[in-house]
N, C-alpha and C positions, 0 to 999 in steps of 0.2 A: 625077753623084752627086745623088741625091735624098733628102730627109729627111721622114719622116712621124711624126706623133704616133700612138701605138698603145695598145692595151690598155685598162687601167682608166680612165685619163683620158678617153678617148673614150666609153667606156661610161657613166661617171657624168656626163659633160657632157651626154650625150643624155637621161639620166634626170633631170637637174636634181638630182643627188645630190652632196653635197659630196666633194671629193678634194683631196689635198695633194701628190701626186706625179705627175710626168709622165715618160713613158718614150718614147723615140724609136727608130725603125729607120732605118738608112741603107742605101740600095740603090745598087749599082754602084760600090762603093768598096773600097779595100784598107786595111789597118791603118795603113800609112804615110801614106795620104791624110789621115787624121784626126790622126795625130801631127804632121804638118806644120802643122796648124792649132792646135797646142798643146793638143789633147785629151790627157787623162791616161788611160792604159790601165790597167784593172782586170780581174779575172776571169782564171781559168786555163784553163778548158775551151774558151772562145771569146772572141773580142775584144769587150769592153765598154769604153766610154770615158766619161770625165766631162767635161762641157763646161767649158771654161776659166773661164767666169765664172759660169754658172748652177749648175754642178756636177750638172746632171741627167744621167741615163744615156742614152747613145747606143750601140746595139748594131748591128753589121753584120747585114744580113739573112742568115738561115741556115736550113738544113734540118737534121733530125736523123734518124739511122738507128740502130735498135735493135741493140746489139752484145753485150749481156750482161744479167744479172738486175739488177732493182732500178731505182731512179730515177737512178742514176749511169751505167747501162749504155747510153750513147749515143755515136755518133760524129757530130760536127758538120761540116757543110760551109758555109763562109762565103765562098765565092768570089764575085767581083763579078757573075757572071751569075745569081745567085739572085734571083728576083723578089719583089715585095712579096707577091703571092698565095702564092708558095712558103712565105714566112716565116709568113704568117697561118694557112696550113694546119696548122702544127704546134702551134698553140695549143690550149688545153683545151676552151673553150666558145665557141660562135658569138658570144655577146655580148662576148667578149674578143678576137675575130678581125676587128675593124674598125679602120680607120686614117683619119686625117684629113690631108689635104695642105695646102699653104701657103695655098691659097685657102678653106680651110674645107670643102671637099667631102669627103664620106664615101665611102671605098672599102669595100665590103662584099660580098666574093665568096662568103660561106658563110651568108647569111641571118640575120646577127646582128641587124639592125634589126628584122626580123619577129619574131624571138624576144623581143627586148627590149620590143617593143610588146605581145606576148601574155604576157609575164612567164614565160618558159620558160628553164630551164637545160638546154642541149642540147649534146652533144659535137660537135666539128667533124668528126672522121673516126674510123674504127677505130683509128687510131694512138693514141687516147686511152688505150687498154688497155695501152700499152707503159710507162706511168708510173703506178705505184700510188699515188704521192703525190696524183694528181689526184682520187682519191676523197675525200680530206680537204679539197682545195680546193673541190669541189663542195659538200660539207657546210658549209664556211665561207661560201660564197657564199649558200647557203640561210639561214644565220644572218644574214647581212647584209641580204638582200632579202626575207625571208618576210613582213614586215610590209607590203611592197608587193604581195603576192600571188604571188611567184615560187614555182614548183614545178619539180621535176626531170622532165624528159621521160621517158616510159615506156621508150623504147629506151636512154636513158642509164642509167636505174635498172637495167634488165636487164643491161647491160654491166658496170655497177658490181658487180652480184651475182656475175657470172661471175668478175670479177677478185678479189672477196673470197674466192672458193672455190678460187682457183688457188695460194694460198700466197705470192704476191709481196708482200703487205702486210708480211710479216715482214722484208723487206729494207729497210724505211724506217727510218732512224736515229731513235732515240728523241727526240733533240733536235728534229728536224723535225716529228715528231708533236706535241710539246709547243708548238712555235711555232704550228702551225696550230690546235690546241686553244685556246691562250690568246688568239689573235686572235679566234677564234669566240666565246669567252666575252665579249669586249669589245663584240661586236655587239648590235644592237637585239633580235634574236631568238635567243639562244644555245641555247635548247632545241631549235631546228630543226636544229642541228649534230648533236645526239645522235639525233634522230628519223630524219634522213637515214641515218646510219650504221647504225642499227637496221634500217631498211627494206631496206638492201642487204647485210645480214649482215656488214658490216665491223666493227661495234662489238665483237663477240666476238673477231674475228681480231686487233684492235688492242689491246683492253683486256679480256682474259679475266676479270678480276675485276669488271667493271662490269655485264654483262648482267642478273644476277639482282637487282642493286641498284637499277638505273634503272627507276622505275615512273612512272605518270602523276603521282602526287603530288610526287615529287621534281622531275620536269620542270616541272611547274606552278610550283613554288617557284623554280626557276631562272629561269623566265620573269617571275615577280613581282619577283624580285631585279633583273632588268634594267629592268623598268617603273619600279622605284624608284631606278634609276641607282646601284645598289650596284656596288662595284668587282669586278674580275674574280677577286680572290682569294676573296671571299665567294661568288661564283657557283660557283667550283670546289669550295669547301668543301661547299656545298649538294649539288652533284652527287656528292660522295663520302659524303654523310651516311649512307647505309644500309650503308656498309662498316664492318667492325670495325677496331679500330686497327691490328692486324697487316697486314691486307689493304691499308688505306689507306697504310701506310708502304711496302709493297712496290710499290704502284702509283706513288706519288710518286717513289720511287727509280728504277723502271724508265722513268718518263717524264723523268727529270732535271728534275722540277718545280722552280720557283724556291723559294728558301728560304722567302719569305714565304707563298707559296701552300701549300706543304707543311706549314709550321708550323701554319697555321690549320686545314687540312683534317684533320690528324692529331688535333689537340685536339678538333675538332668531332666526328670520328668516335668519340671516346671515349663520346659520347652519355650524359653524366651527367645524369639528370634532377634538377632542383633539389629536387624533392619528396623525393628520397632523402637529402638532406643533413640529418643529424639532430642535428649539434652545431656549435658555433662553430668548432672546430678543422677540421672538414670544409669549412666555408665558406672559412676562411682558406686551406686547401690548394688549393681550386679557384681562388681569386683569384690565388694565387701561380703556379699552373700557367699562367695566362694573363699572367703578368708585368704585372699590373694597374698597377703604379707607374710602371715604365719605358716600357711599350708600351700605353698605354690604348686605342690603336686596335684592338688585337687583341680585347680584351674587348668593345668596342663592336661589332666585326664579328660576334663570337659571338652577342651579344645580338640584333642585327639579323637574322641568319640564323635563329636559334632562334624568333624571333617569326613568321618565315614558315612554318617547318616544324611548330612546335608552338604554334599561336596560343593554345591553352588553357593554356600555362604561365603561372601567375600570379605567379611569384616574380622575374621578370626585373627588374622596377622595383626590387625589394629588393636584387638583386645589383648593379645600377648604383649605387644609393645607398650600399651598402657599400663598393664601390670608391672612390667619391668621398670618403667619410668617412675611410677609411684613408689615403688620399693626403695628407690634411691633417696626418697624424701625422709630425712632422719629427724626425730624429735629433738635430738640433742642440739642441733643447730638453732632451733627456735628457743629452747630453754636458755642457751647461751645468750640469746637476745633479750632475755628477761620475761619471756612468756611462761605462764604456769596456769594450772587449774583449767577452768573452762575457756580462758582466753587461748591457752595453748591448743586445745581441741579445735577451736574456731580457726585459728591461724593455720593449722595443718590442713584442715578441710579446704580452706580458701586456696591454699597452695596446690593442693591436688586438683581442684576444679580448674585452676589456672593452667596446669600442665595438660589436663585433658582437653582444654580449649585449644592449646597450641598444637595439640596432635589432630585437631579437627574431629574429635569423637562425637561432639554434639551437633555436628552439621547435618 
């Protein structure tokens, strides 16, 4: 029985890139061999084990055979005679198909080191086409490493185009799409994720509502949001910014987007220009739509994203000041004056309108 460090930890270690997880492959073992060493078995489709102390994942070396549609349609063989090279051959990209042994030596049967040095994302074998989720993974790796100069190999792009056209992308569960998308949004170059999907015709197949909305200006704004270290929810909202509210709601629902990301994207897609706010009531309605008092981070996110997309918008500072001013209006002060029930609500609203008028919001 031999154990090897594999995958992302090897890749990022060689790149000098930070990583936080280590995955291991065990060659020449049966499940009971690991169970006897107090490993905890997890996973249903094939044996994966958690180390008794480090809790890192150890998987038996395996091969996969396509047995049906989609990324679940595989039969795995994890018998003890599966070699390390066999296991590495089923991986998506050559840079992910390297291993490190106990002595620190690199096992690289598929040219991963050469592609790593040349900054190329290249598929390991034609078996890449058997798993449509790999298109999203390649796009995510592009988002992760584009700033280092990584590009997708032509033959891999051609294969991804063919996969996008064959209809199997529709078999990917929405939850998995969202996971890959959200991970990509957190990377240093999230715009590269969308660019790769556009280039291989996958974006239309995965997100029918997005192709007409995604343009250079939007992608540039997503990139600037990443440069400014804005969070993934803001980056998602910017990517959705050219959609109307109805389409944005459909997209978020289909993707099973997180509540926080969907909330911000839907409000941002409403695309209410501040210049159209003609009176204090409309200013208050906008502030309340962003739940300015209880969730100030949502309004701050809206202001940050709007600054990127509409730099000529000159009333953002006024909106920020209005929110801060209204937050200082405390119900307790009015309760102490004897207001309660509906009268309390009316008094608070009148006070807010008065403050907005003093700030010149309704002018």
